[in-house]
C-alpha positions in Angstrom: -12.2 74.5 25.5 -10.3 75.9 22.4 -11.9 77.4 19.3 -12.2 74.9 16.4 -12.1 71.9 19.4 -15.6 69.3 20.0 -16.0 67.3 22.3 -17.6 63.4 22.0 -17.8 60.7 24.7 -18.0 56.9 24.1 -18.5 55.2 27.1 -17.0 51.8 26.9 -18.6 49.5 28.8 -16.7 46.1 28.9 -16.6 45.4 24.9 -20.0 47.7 24.3 -19.3 50.8 23.3 -22.3 53.1 23.3 -21.5 56.7 22.0 -23.4 59.3 24.4 -22.5 62.7 22.9 -25.4 64.7 24.4 -26.7 62.0 26.3 -27.7 62.9 29.7 -26.7 59.6 31.3 -23.6 60.8 33.4 -21.0 58.6 34.9 -22.9 57.4 38.1 -26.1 55.9 36.0 -24.1 54.4 33.9 -21.9 52.3 36.5 -25.2 51.6 38.3 -26.2 49.8 34.9 -23.1 48.4 34.2 -21.0 47.9 37.3 -17.4 49.3 36.6 -17.4 51.8 33.3 -14.8 53.8 31.1 -15.2 56.5 28.5 -13.0 57.5 26.4 -13.0 61.8 25.7 -12.4 62.4 22.5 -11.6 65.9 21.5 -10.5 67.5 18.1 -8.7 69.8 17.8 -7.3 72.2 14.9 -3.3 71.8 14.2 -1.4 74.5 16.0 1.7 75.8 15.7 4.1 76.7 18.6 3.1 80.5 18.1 -0.4 79.3 18.0 -0.8 77.7 21.6 1.2 80.7 22.8 -1.0 83.4 21.8 -3.6 80.9 23.8 -2.2 80.8 27.0 -2.6 83.0 29.5 0.1 80.6 31.7 3.5 79.3 30.4 5.6 77.1 32.6 8.3 74.9 33.3 6.9 72.7 36.1 7.5 69.0 37.6 4.7 66.6 38.1 4.2 66.5 41.9 0.0 65.6 42.8 -2.5 64.0 41.3 -6.0 64.0 42.4 -8.8 62.2 39.8 -12.2 62.9 40.6 -15.7 63.7 38.6 -17.0 66.1 36.8 -18.8 68.4 37.8 -22.0 67.8 35.5 -20.9 63.8 36.2 -20.3 63.5 32.8 -16.3 62.2 32.9 -13.7 61.6 35.6 -10.3 64.6 35.6 -8.0 64.7 37.7 -6.9 67.7 39.8 -2.7 67.7 38.7 -0.4 69.6 41.6 2.8 71.5 39.3 5.7 72.9 41.3 6.4 76.0 38.8 10.3 75.8 38.0 10.7 78.2 36.0 7.8 81.4 34.6 7.9 82.3 30.7 4.6 84.1 30.6 2.8 84.9 34.2 -0.7 86.6 32.1 -2.5 87.7 35.9 -1.3 85.5 38.4 1.9 85.8 41.0 4.5 82.9 40.1 7.4 82.4 41.6 9.6 78.6 41.1 8.6 76.6 44.0 4.9 77.7 43.9 1.9 74.9 43.3 -0.6 75.0 40.5 -3.4 72.9 40.0 -4.2 71.8 36.7 -7.3 70.4 35.8 -6.7 67.6 33.1 -9.1 64.8 31.1 -9.3 61.6 32.1 -8.4 59.6 35.4 -10.4 56.8 37.6 -12.2 57.2 40.5 -13.7 54.7 42.8 -17.8 55.1 42.5 -20.4 53.9 44.2 -18.6 50.6 44.9 -17.5 50.5 41.1 -14.5 51.5 38.9 -15.4 54.0 37.1 -12.2 55.8 34.2 -12.4 58.5 31.8 -9.4 58.9 29.1 -8.1 61.0 26.7 -5.9 58.9 23.6 -4.2 61.9 22.4 -3.0 63.3 26.1 -1.5 60.4 28.0 -1.7 60.6 31.8 1.3 63.3 32.8 3.7 61.2 34.7 5.0 61.5 38.9 8.5 63.6 39.0 8.6 63.9 35.6 9.0 68.0 33.9 7.0 68.7 31.6 7.2 72.3 29.1 3.1 73.8 29.3 0.6 75.6 27.7 -2.2 76.5 30.2 -5.2 78.8 29.8 -7.3 79.7 32.9 -11.0 78.3 31.7 -13.8 77.7 33.1 -13.1 75.2 35.9 -9.5 76.0 36.6 -6.2 76.3 35.0 -6.2 73.6 31.8 -3.1 72.9 28.8 -4.1 74.6 26.3 -4.8 72.7 22.9 -4.7 69.5 24.9 -2.0 66.9 24.4 -0.1 69.9 21.8 0.3 72.4 24.6 2.5 70.0 26.8 5.8 69.3 26.3 7.8 66.3 28.3 11.5 66.5 29.2 12.7 63.6 29.0 16.5 64.0 30.0 18.3 66.4 27.1 15.8 66.4 24.8 11.4 67.6 24.9 8.9 66.1 23.1 4.8 66.7 22.6 2.7 65.2 24.7 0.6 64.6 21.9 0.2 61.7 18.9 -2.7 62.9 17.2 -2.7 66.4 16.6 1.3 66.8 17.3 2.1 69.7 14.2 4.9 71.0 16.4 6.9 67.1 16.8 5.8 66.6 12.9 8.2 68.7 11.8 10.8 69.0 15.2 10.8 65.1 16.3 12.3 65.4 19.3 14.7 68.7 19.8 17.5 69.3 23.0 16.3 71.7 25.7 18.1 74.8 24.1 17.0 74.5 21.0 12.8 73.9 22.4 13.8 77.2 24.6 15.0 79.3 21.7 11.5 78.6 19.6 9.5 79.4 23.1 10.7 82.2 23.4 10.5 83.4 19.7 7.1 82.2 19.9 6.5 84.1 23.1 7.4 87.2 21.4 5.2 87.0 18.0 2.3 86.6 20.2 3.9 89.6 22.1 
């Protein structure tokens, strides 16, 4: 988790909302007690500029979402999804050896699995699920548990035709200033932000 972020988890059991921040109850426990269970993961991030995202990113790529596999997190508190991203362009590789066409696994909060015969799901409201087949610019940080998007939805930018839009809505400092921009303008901003943080 990045600096300045806090994590609160709330289990939504049908119409009942049970806040379990600091609780030891796992999704497995909740499913055993209540059947199908949903968890809402709220992660608060400070608003991040493109240069802040670049500073905290070990890898910066443009990639296509080609697969996803939801699973229970190691602590069984939530569902996470291992997202397979096909690398299209590399803007910063850190220590990794990346070439276009290679695949990365990015761990993203959220997803749905069958657990103990019931549906268990987790969602992060400010970071909607990736769309299979779609392209994104991703600012990735190598953290315990694998590669994650730096700044949550702030560090994911979906390519929609000739335009780029930030995935985050609530913490979208870049989006508030820029709205949607064409890919060329975004690439110019990205290049400037990387140069600023070298």
